[in-house]
C-alpha positions in Angstrom: -18.0 9.3 -20.6 -19.3 12.3 -22.4 -22.6 11.9 -24.5 -22.5 11.4 -28.2 -25.2 13.7 -29.2 -24.5 16.4 -26.4 -20.3 16.6 -27.7 -21.5 17.0 -31.4 -24.1 19.5 -30.8 -21.9 21.6 -28.7 -18.7 21.8 -30.7 -21.1 22.1 -34.0 -24.3 23.8 -33.2 -25.5 24.6 -35.9 -25.9 24.5 -40.3 -23.1 27.2 -40.0 -20.8 25.4 -37.9 -20.9 22.7 -39.8 -21.0 23.8 -43.6 -17.2 23.6 -44.1 -16.5 20.6 -41.9 -14.2 17.9 -44.3 -13.3 15.5 -41.8 -15.4 15.2 -38.3 -13.4 12.6 -35.5 -15.5 12.2 -32.9 -14.8 11.1 -29.0 -11.2 9.2 -28.4 -9.1 10.5 -31.0 -10.9 14.3 -31.5 -8.3 15.9 -29.3 -4.9 15.0 -29.1 -5.1 16.6 -25.1 -8.0 14.3 -24.5 -8.4 10.7 -23.9 -12.2 10.3 -23.4 -15.0 8.1 -24.8 -18.7 8.8 -26.3 -21.6 7.0 -25.7 -25.3 6.7 -27.0 -27.0 8.0 -30.2 -25.0 9.7 -32.8 -26.9 11.9 -35.0 -24.9 13.3 -38.2 -26.9 15.8 -40.0 -26.4 18.6 -42.0 -22.8 18.5 -42.7 -22.5 19.4 -46.3 -18.7 18.8 -47.3 -18.1 16.1 -45.2 -15.8 13.3 -46.5 -14.7 11.5 -43.5 -16.3 10.1 -40.7 -14.3 8.6 -37.8 -15.6 7.9 -34.4 -13.7 4.3 -33.8 -13.2 2.9 -30.4 -15.6 4.7 -28.6 -19.4 3.5 -27.3 -22.0 4.6 -29.7 -24.9 2.2 -30.0 -26.9 3.8 -32.8 -25.3 5.8 -35.9 -27.8 8.3 -37.5 -27.4 10.1 -40.7 -29.2 13.0 -42.8 -28.2 15.7 -45.5 -24.5 14.4 -45.7 -24.2 13.7 -49.4 -20.3 14.0 -50.2 -19.0 11.0 -47.6 -16.9 8.8 -48.6 -15.3 7.4 -45.8 -16.5 5.9 -42.4 -14.7 4.5 -39.4 -17.1 3.2 -36.4 -14.9 0.0 -35.4 -15.0 -0.7 -31.9 -18.0 0.7 -31.1 -21.6 -1.0 -29.8 -23.5 -0.8 -33.5 -26.1 -3.2 -33.6 -28.0 -1.8 -37.0 -26.5 -0.7 -40.5 -30.0 1.6 -41.3 -27.6 4.2 -42.1 -25.9 2.7 -45.2 -30.0 3.6 -47.0 -28.8 7.2 -47.0 -25.4 7.1 -48.4 -24.4 8.0 -51.8 -23.2 4.0 -53.3 -20.8 5.8 -56.0 -19.5 8.1 -53.1 -18.5 5.7 -50.5 -14.9 3.9 -50.4 -14.6 3.1 -47.0 -16.4 1.0 -44.5 -14.4 0.1 -40.9 -17.1 -1.2 -39.0 -15.3 -3.9 -36.9 -15.7 -5.0 -33.8 -19.5 -4.3 -33.2 -22.6 -5.4 -32.7 -24.3 -5.9 -35.0 -27.0 -8.2 -35.7 -28.0 -11.0 -38.0 -27.8 -10.6 -41.4 -26.1 -11.4 -44.6 -24.2 -9.0 -47.3 -27.2 -7.5 -49.2 -26.6 -4.1 -47.8 -23.2 -3.5 -49.1 -23.9 -4.7 -52.6 -25.1 -1.0 -54.4 -21.6 0.5 -52.9 -20.0 -0.3 -56.5 -16.7 2.0 -55.9 -16.2 0.4 -52.6 -12.3 0.0 -51.7 -12.1 -1.3 -48.1 -14.7 -3.3 -46.1 -13.9 -4.6 -43.0 -16.8 -5.9 -40.8 -14.9 -8.7 -39.2 -14.2 -9.5 -35.3 -10.7 -9.3 -33.7 -12.1 -8.1 -30.0 -11.6 -11.2 -28.0 -12.9 -9.9 -24.8 -16.3 -8.7 -26.4 -16.2 -11.9 -28.3 -15.8 -13.6 -25.3 -19.5 -11.4 -23.7 -21.0 -12.1 -26.6 -20.8 -8.4 -28.4 -19.7 -9.2 -32.1 -20.8 -8.5 -35.6 -23.6 -11.2 -36.8 -22.7 -11.5 -40.5 -24.1 -14.8 -42.3 -24.2 -16.4 -45.6 -22.3 -15.5 -48.9 -19.9 -13.3 -50.7 -21.9 -13.6 -53.9 -23.5 -10.1 -52.9 -19.9 -8.6 -53.5 -19.4 -10.0 -56.6 -20.2 -6.8 -58.5 -17.6 -4.9 -56.2 -14.9 -4.7 -58.5 -12.7 -1.8 -57.1 -13.0 -3.6 -53.7 -9.0 -4.0 -52.5 -9.9 -4.9 -48.6 -12.4 -7.0 -46.7 -11.9 -8.3 -43.7 -14.4 -11.1 -42.7 -12.9 -13.2 -39.6 -14.4 -15.0 -36.9 -17.7 -14.4 -38.9 -20.6 -16.7 -39.7 -19.9 -16.2 -43.6 -19.2 -19.4 -45.2 -19.8 -19.3 -48.5 -19.7 -17.7 -52.2 -15.7 -17.4 -52.3 -15.9 -18.0 -56.0 -17.6 -14.8 -56.5 -14.9 -13.1 -54.6 -13.8 -9.9 -56.9 -10.8 -10.2 -58.5 -9.7 -6.6 -57.8 -9.6 -8.1 -53.5 -5.7 -8.5 -52.4 -6.0 -8.5 -48.6 -8.2 -10.5 -47.3 -8.9 -11.7 -43.8 -10.9 -14.2 -42.9 -9.6 -16.4 -39.3 -11.1 -17.7 -37.3 -8.3 -17.5 -34.2 -10.7 -15.4 -31.5 -14.2 -17.3 -32.0 -13.3 -20.9 -32.9 -17.4 -22.0 -33.9 -17.3 -18.9 -36.8 -18.6 -21.1 -39.8 -16.1 -18.9 -42.1 -14.0 -21.3 -41.1 -15.0 -23.2 -44.1 -13.5 -20.4 -46.3 -10.5 -20.5 -44.1 -10.0 -24.3 -44.8 -10.5 -23.5 -48.5 -8.1 -21.2 -48.7 -5.5 -22.4 -46.3 -3.0 -24.3 -48.8 -2.9 -21.1 -50.4 -2.1 -18.7 -47.9 0.8 -16.4 -48.4 0.6 -14.2 -45.2 -1.8 -14.6 -43.0 -1.0 -11.0 -40.8 -1.4 -9.3 -44.3 -3.9 -11.1 -45.6 -2.5 -12.2 -48.4 -3.5 -15.5 -50.9 -2.4 -17.5 -54.0 -6.0 -16.0 -55.2 -4.9 -17.0 -59.0 -3.8 -20.6 -58.3 -6.9 -21.1 -56.3 -9.1 -20.3 -59.5 -6.9 -22.1 -61.7 -7.8 -25.5 -59.2 -10.7 -24.7 -59.2 -11.7 -23.8 -62.7 -13.5 -20.5 -61.5 -15.2 -18.4 -64.6 -16.7 -15.8 -62.9 -20.3 -16.0 -64.7 -21.2 -18.8 -66.3 -21.0 -19.8 -69.8 -22.1 -23.0 -72.3 -19.1 -25.5 -71.7 -18.7 -25.2 -75.5 -17.6 -21.5 -75.2 -15.4 -22.1 -72.2 -11.3 -22.7 -72.7 -8.8 -22.3 -69.9 -5.6 -22.6 -71.0 -3.0 -23.1 -67.8 0.0 -22.9 -70.1 1.0 -19.2 -70.6 3.5 -20.3 -73.5 0.4 -21.8 -75.6 -1.4 -18.7 -76.0 -1.2 -15.2 -77.0 -1.2 -12.7 -74.4 -2.7 -9.2 -75.4 -4.7 -6.5 -73.0 -7.8 -7.2 -75.1 -7.6 -11.2 -74.7 -6.6 -11.4 -71.0 -8.5 -10.4 -67.5 -7.4 -12.0 -64.5 -10.4 -14.2 -63.1 -8.1 -16.9 -63.7 -4.3 -16.5 -64.3 -4.2 -18.0 -67.3 -8.1 -17.9 -68.4 -9.6 -16.7 -71.5 -12.6 -17.2 -73.0 -14.0 -16.9 -76.8 -16.7 -14.0 -77.4 -17.8 -12.5 -80.0 -17.4 -8.8 -78.9 -15.3 -6.9 -76.8 -15.6 -3.0 -75.4 -14.3 -1.1 -72.7 -17.0 0.9 -71.0 -16.6 4.3 -69.5 -15.4 3.0 -66.0 -12.7 1.3 -67.5 -14.2 -2.1 -67.4 -13.9 -4.4 -69.6 -17.3 -5.7 -71.0 -16.8 -9.1 -73.0 -20.3 -9.9 -75.1 -21.7 -12.8 -76.9 -24.5 -12.9 -78.8 -25.0 -9.2 -78.1 -25.8 -9.9 -74.4 -23.0 -9.3 -71.9 -21.9 -12.4 -70.1 -18.9 -11.2 -67.8 -17.4 -8.1 -66.5 -13.5 -8.1 -65.6 -10.9 -5.9 -64.4 -8.3 -5.5 -67.1 -4.9 -4.1 -66.6 -4.9 -0.5 -67.7 -3.4 0.4 -71.1 -2.0 2.8 -70.4 -0.9 4.1 -67.2 -2.3 7.9 -67.0 -0.9 8.4 -63.4 2.9 9.3 -63.6 3.7 8.2 -59.8 7.3 9.3 -60.3 5.0 12.8 -60.0 4.7 12.2 -56.3 8.5 11.1 -56.0 11.6 10.3 -58.0 11.8 7.0 -56.4 9.1 5.4 -58.4 10.4 6.2 -61.3 11.2 3.0 -62.7 10.7 1.2 -59.5 7.7 -0.9 -60.4 8.0 -2.8 -56.9 7.4 0.4 -54.7 4.5 1.3 -56.5 2.7 -2.2 -56.3 3.7 -2.0 -52.6 1.5 0.8 -52.0 -1.2 -0.5 -54.4 -1.1 -3.9 -52.7 -1.6 -1.9 -49.4 -5.1 -0.6 -50.6 -3.7 3.0 -51.8 -4.0 4.5 -55.2 -2.1 7.3 -56.8 -4.2 10.3 -55.2 -4.3 8.4 -51.6 -0.5 7.6 -51.6 -0.2 11.1 -53.1 -1.7 12.7 -49.9 0.1 10.6 -47.5 3.6 11.4 -48.9 2.3 15.0 -49.3 2.2 15.2 -45.5 6.2 14.4 -45.2 6.5 10.2 -45.1 8.1 8.6 -47.1 8.0 6.5 -50.3 8.9 3.1 -48.6 6.5 4.1 -45.7 3.3 2.1 -47.4 3.4 -0.2 -44.1 3.3 2.8 -42.1 0.6 4.5 -43.5 -1.4 0.9 -43.3 -1.1 1.2 -40.2 -2.2 4.5 -39.8 -5.5 4.3 -41.9 -6.3 0.8 -40.8 -5.1 0.4 -36.7 -5.3 3.9 -35.4 -7.8 4.7 -38.1 -6.9 8.3 -39.0 -6.5 10.2 -42.4 -3.8 11.9 -43.9 -5.1 15.5 -42.6 -4.9 14.1 -39.2 -1.5 13.4 -38.9 -0.3 16.5 -40.4 -2.9 18.7 -38.1 -2.7 16.5 -34.7 0.6 14.1 -34.2 4.0 14.1 -33.9 5.2 11.9 -36.8 8.1 10.6 -35.0 6.1 9.6 -32.0 3.6 7.8 -34.2 6.2 5.6 -36.0 7.5 4.2 -32.3 4.1 3.6 -31.5 3.9 1.7 -34.7 7.1 -0.3 -34.0 5.8 -1.1 -30.7 2.6 -2.4 -31.9 4.4 -4.4 -35.0 6.8 -6.2 -32.1 3.8 -7.1 -30.0 1.6 -8.1 -32.9 4.8 -10.6 -33.8 6.3 -11.3 -30.4 4.2 -14.6 -30.6 5.7 -15.8 -34.2 8.6 -16.9 -32.9 12.1 -14.6 -33.4 12.7 -16.0 -36.8 9.8 -14.6 -38.1 9.9 -11.2 -36.1 13.4 -10.4 -37.4 12.7 -11.4 -40.7 9.3 -9.2 -40.9 11.2 -6.4 -38.3 13.9 -6.3 -41.6 11.6 -5.3 -44.3 9.6 -3.0 -42.3 12.1 -1.0 -40.3 15.3 -0.9 -42.5 13.1 1.5 -44.6 12.7 4.0 -42.3 16.4 4.8 -41.3 
């Protein structure tokens, strides 16, 4: 075991050594030739260009961040953090990924995340059974309402926590949502899991028919006078246009007086000069030409959607494929990002891709073995044949 701060100060002793660092990996995966853990307090200071911070699967108990204005991605799953004080110094518009699973965060609601408006991935759940049995797990409670303005959020993990309400405020942008209670049966999130169970597509992938759930619940994101609400569940009886459509319900529309699109690409609906609702709108014009990444994306919306469903935007997809991976590697890249918790730059500089593929296949086989041979064969076909 190595003291985290001593390791950091030895490898990055001053501002000069830190000023050009864009990605910082500490501890277990810092060097492919070494496999060691770091522990204790970790103070990350004066990394002026740091964007990605990774120290997952160690024994860090406290994280302090100072003068690191460009951080976008923090991955600290599998440690022993008890507080989130470091969030207060982060740039609310730059942070896109917070991976905080399997720590020991003290009891709190989700209000600490509400200001990170560009967050795409938030992982705060618990999945480490051995730690849970020892009473070491994240103790998030309360409502999802604090996340209602995170309109870029695509991946959310709250499994085995005590978050038990506010499902109606879940941003429409969320495509992957984990809320199981498999490892901690007394978790209050069971209430949300039960609510969504009839709409489950794939528990493994965190996929639900959220549109169908919203239609059943007659969900409209912010309250309106009843006379202003029009819910039409028959697509043949309404006019479909990009100005009229938003996806808080699959076939839901709302009367309004005026509308506009703001500088962030959000669709703003107004009534009597008062903004009453915000909703993401399918882009009117796709300015990102995916075929510039690979010609395989040309006229293949399904392939593009596969990457997007895994939480990769155009630039992120371009980065992963740019290091030599394939257009059919969305699931493999998601595993690298979420399970291995490494970035494309790390894969390029530190690892043999084929060895990683073999590790991915072993992991997948292990995860799916308990699901039954028939289901395994079906998923194996979808996941593996693309790589051969």
